N, C-alpha and C positions, 0 to 999 in steps of 0.2 A: 504493500499500500504506500501511496505517496503521503506523507504526513501533511495534513491540510493546513500549512502554515499561515495563509491569509485569513483563516477563519477560526483559528484555535484560540486567539487571545492569550491572556496572561495567567490564566488560572492553572496552577500545577496539578490539581485534582482532575481537570478535564484532560490534560495530557496523560496522566496516568490511567484514567478510564478508557481513553482511545487506545492506547498501546495494549492494555489488558485485553480489550476486546478483539483486536487484531490478532492476537496470539491465541485467544481461546477459540476463535472461529476457524483457525487452521491456516491463516496466511503465514508466509514464510519471512517476510522482511518488512522493514520500514525504510523508506527512501526520503531524505530530507534535502530541500533546496537550500541555497546559502545567499543571502545578502547581508551585509554588515549595517549598511546605511542606505536610506532612501532619500531621493532628491526632493527638494521642496519646489513644486510647480510655480509658486508665487515668486521665487528667486530665479528659476531656470524657465524663463518664458518659452512657450511652445512645447513644453515636455509632453511627449506622447508615448512614453515607454510603458510597459506592463505595470510597474510598480512605482510607488512614490514614498514621501516621508510618512504617510499614514498607513503603509501596508505592513502588516505584522510579520516578523521573521524571527524564530527562535535560532540561537547560534547552534550549529549542528554538533560540535565536538561537545559542548556542555549539555545539550539535550541528550546526546547518546550516553554520556556518563551517567545522567539521571535514568534513562531507559534500561541501561545495563544492570541497574540494581534490582529490577524486578521482572525482567522478561528474558527469554532465551532466544528472541528473534535475532536474525541477521540485520545489522544496521549499515546502511548505505548512504553516502552522500552523493547526491546527484543534481548539481555537482558543486564541490568546493571551488571558488574562484581562486585558483592557485597563484597566478602571478601578482595578485594584490596582496598576498600574505607573505610573511617571512618563512622561508623554506625550512629552516631548522626548527622553527616553533611548530610548523605543521607536522613535521616528522615526530616531535615530542608528543603532540596532541593525539595524533593518530595511533602511536604506539601505545598511549595509555588507554584509548578506547579499545584497542585490539586486545589488550590485557583484561579489561573490565568484561568484555564480552567473550572471553576465552577463545578468540580467534574467529569471532563471527563479525567480521567487519570487512567493508570494501570501501576504499577511497576513490570515489568519483571526482575527477578534476576537470576543469575547463577554463576558458579565457574570460568569459563574462562580456558585458556590453556597457557597463555603467562607468563612464569616465569620471563622473563626481564621486563615485565611491573610491575609485583608484586614487584620485587626488587626496582625499581625505586620509587615506591609508599610506600616503607617502610613496607611492609606486608609479612607474611610467606605464601609461595606457598604450603607448604606440609600439612598444616593443614586446608586448605581452606574449606573442606567439613564439618568438625566438627564445625567450626566457624560459618557457614552460618545459621544453626538452631537457635543458640543463637542470631544472629543479627536479624533474622526474629521475634523472640519473643520480642526483645527490641524495634524494629520499631513499632510494633503494640501497645506496651505501650506509646510510645512517641507520636503516633498520637491520642491517646483516653484519656490520664490523663493529667491533669493540672501540676502535679508534680510527677516525677518518681524517685524512689531508686531502683537501679538493681545492684546486685552483682553476675555476673556470672563467668564462668571460663576465659573468655577473655574480657568481657564487664563490665565496671563499670560506674554507674551514680549515683550520690548521691543528691537527692532533687533538681531535674532540670527539666525543661520542655520547650516545644515549644510555642511560641505565634507569630501569631495566629496559631491555630490548623487547620487542613485541613477540606474541606468540607465533605469528606469521612472519616468516624471514624470507622474502619481503612481503608486506602487506600488498594485496592485489590493487593495482591502479588501473581504473577504467576512465576512458576519455569521453566527455560529451562531444558530439560531432555533428555539425550541420553545414559544412563547406568543404570544398575539395582538399584545401590544405589540412583541415581537421580530419578528414577521412584517411589521408595519407599518414598523418602523425599517429592516428590510432593503430593503423596496420604496422607501423614501423616500431611502436614503443609500448602500447597499452596491452593490458591482460584482456580487456573487453572494452565494449563501447556502448554508448546510448544514442540510438538514432533519434532524430527529431521529427520523424514522420511516421505515417501509419504504413502497414503492409501494402505493396503495390509496386509498380514499375520504378518509381522514385528510390524506395528502400532497395529494390534489387540492384539498382546501379550503384548505389552507395556502398552496398555490401560487397560488390565486385571490385570497387576502388580500394576498400579496406583489405580484401584478400590478396589483391595484386600487390599492394604495398607491403604486406607482410612477407610474401614470397621474395620480393626484391631485397627485403632486409634480412633474408635467410631464416625466416620464422615459419612455422607451420600454421597456416590460417585456421585450421580446425581447432587450435587450442584457444582461440580468441572467442570470449563470450559475447552475447549480444542481448541488451537489456532493453525491451520495448516499454512503452507506456500508453495507456489509453484512458479516456475520461468517461466516468460513470454517468455524466449528465446527458450522454447520448441514449440513456435507457438500459434497463437490465439485458433485454434481448440482444441489443446492438453491442453491448459490452461483451456478453458471452460470445458472440460471434467474433468480435475482436480477439478474444483470448484464443479461439480456434485459429484465426488467421496468423496470429503471431507465432503460434506453435508451428504451423506449417511453414512459416517463413524462416524458421531455424532459430528463433529466439531461445536463449538459455534461461532468461529471466523476463518477468513482465510485472509492471507496477500499475496499479489502478488508482486514478486520481478522482477523489470525491469532492473537490472543490467546485463551486459554481452549480451546485444542485438546484439552488433557489436563486432565480434571476434577481429578486428584490434585495437580496443582501446575504450575509453570512448565515450558514446553517449551524445551529447549536451542536455541540459534540454528540449529543444523543441522536441527532439526525444523520450524522456521519456513521455512527454505529449501526443504526438501523439500516442504512443503505448497504454497509459492509455485510451485514447478516443476510439481506435479501440476495445480493450477488453470490455470497457463499453457498447459499441454498441452490442457486440457479447453476453454479458451476460444479456442485458437489464436494465442496471442501470438507475435510474430516471433522471440523467442529460444527458443521451446519446439520439440521435435521436430515437432509438428503444425503449427506456424507456418512 
């Protein structure tokens, strides 16, 4: 399930109830989006992006530390905007989540689009694609080596390391991808990828680019996962059909997004849980009556 960031609000009890229901119904993971700051449209005139200063976002690493205390779900970032964050700090936070979940963690990363956020976090928006590949290389070293010395174009570590190291060495890194350069990066570097479209010719073409890039990098494309996403606001029957289509398309994972179920505004947590239960019944998950 996609954690309903924009509709969850600030009540820890609601977060707990939601995660407990996800697990009880037989879903396997929770995926969380990442935004640290939202832009104020009154200041940034003409702002037409999906989120702004009033859109709620829970910080994924802190959220996952909380969820790890009472669920056994896999926790997935989808995605952390990696180039706007300090690489060594991300390595430490991810290692801690991996330890708390006993290895049930995937780090999804991507470039993001919010230049306002980059500015506030002190990172360069214009070279974020070039920096990401180097960040991934450093992350994997920090998760697998006691002491790291790394001198790259953008990153420098001299004789330092994490303790404790994560359970998974290295933690799986999955890429968000919705452009030709991103598809190629996913094939070259990632353990899996998040397509930003639904099954069909566009997905087939993107997957082909990912596989080709993997082979060119000397990697086996069959080892790369593919994590799809669909929205429940299309209706139960359409969502159940989407589950089937994603499976036929070769997806290894699928997240269901319950945000936007009610056009007039946010749905309370009980509404999200009810929708999850209805879908679980329709697709026969273990925790549903049909399962």
